[in-house]
C-alpha positions, 0 to 999 in steps of 0.5 A: 489135802494137797494145796495148789501151788503157783510158780511164784513160791519158795525159793523162786519167790525169794529170788524174784524179790531179791533180784527185783529189790536190787534192780530197783535200788540200782535204778533209783540210785542211777537216777541221781548218778549214784550220788548222795541224794540217789543213795538216800532215795534208796534208803527211803525205798528199802525202808518202805519195801522192808515195811511191806515185806515185814507186814506180809510175813508178820500177818501171814498166820493170822490172816490164814486163820481169820480169812482162809482163801487162796491168797492167805494160804499162799501167804502162809505157805510162803511166810518164811520166804517173805521174811527172807525177802524182808531180810534181803531188803534190809540188807540193801538198806544197810548197804545204802546206809553205809554208802551214805555214811562214807559219801557224806559223813557230816550229813550222816552224823546229823541224821543219826544218834547213839540211840539209832545205832543201839536200837538199829543194831539190835534190830539187825541182830534179830534180822540176822538171827531170824534169817539164819534160823529160817531153815529146817536144819538151823531151826532144828539145831536150836530147838522148837522152844528157842525158835519160837521165842526168838521169832516171837520176840524178834517179830515184836521188836521189829514191829516196834522199831518200825513204829518208832522209825516211821512215827518219829517222822510224822511231826515233820511230815504228816504223810508218814502217818500212812506208814503206821496204818499197816503196822497197826493193822497187822498187830490188830490182826494178830491179837484178833487171831489170838483171841479167836483161835487161842490154841493156835497162838504158837503158830503166830510166833514168827 
């Protein structure tokens, strides 16, 4: 049975997300005359936009199985593009981090560590690999088993990294605990969907 589709689907959705993220990031930086504080504001903004888009992509299959409706079917159809939107957000995040490092090396050194380089680098490697294999041709090249393994391990690694990145800030600012709620919710949804629909576990891979 054919599904009704809206205008904001597929490539249009990805373009809208990417252009909106670029425009908002430039506007945020411009509010501080593109100085260090403006760049740091962009880093915080894109961390949160990446969290939102990741959660939407990470929970899409589970929500479509547990609560099939127009929204969750749209979310499930566009999971690939929500994931690529997350990658675009994280690419802007990386650009802002590099700009911060160049503009204020001392402050950048104070806010980073060897662990952040290692685990952040692994996270970006997963983002790149998962994005590169989000297209039919590249997915076919590595095969369905490798594709599922990559997207399953990568998705859970990124979930864990978000938990650590936001969680470690909670002692200094308790409001950061609010960012853990959607992460815990999407993990709970995936686990519930696995129990309720055991035959559909492979669909939860990405």
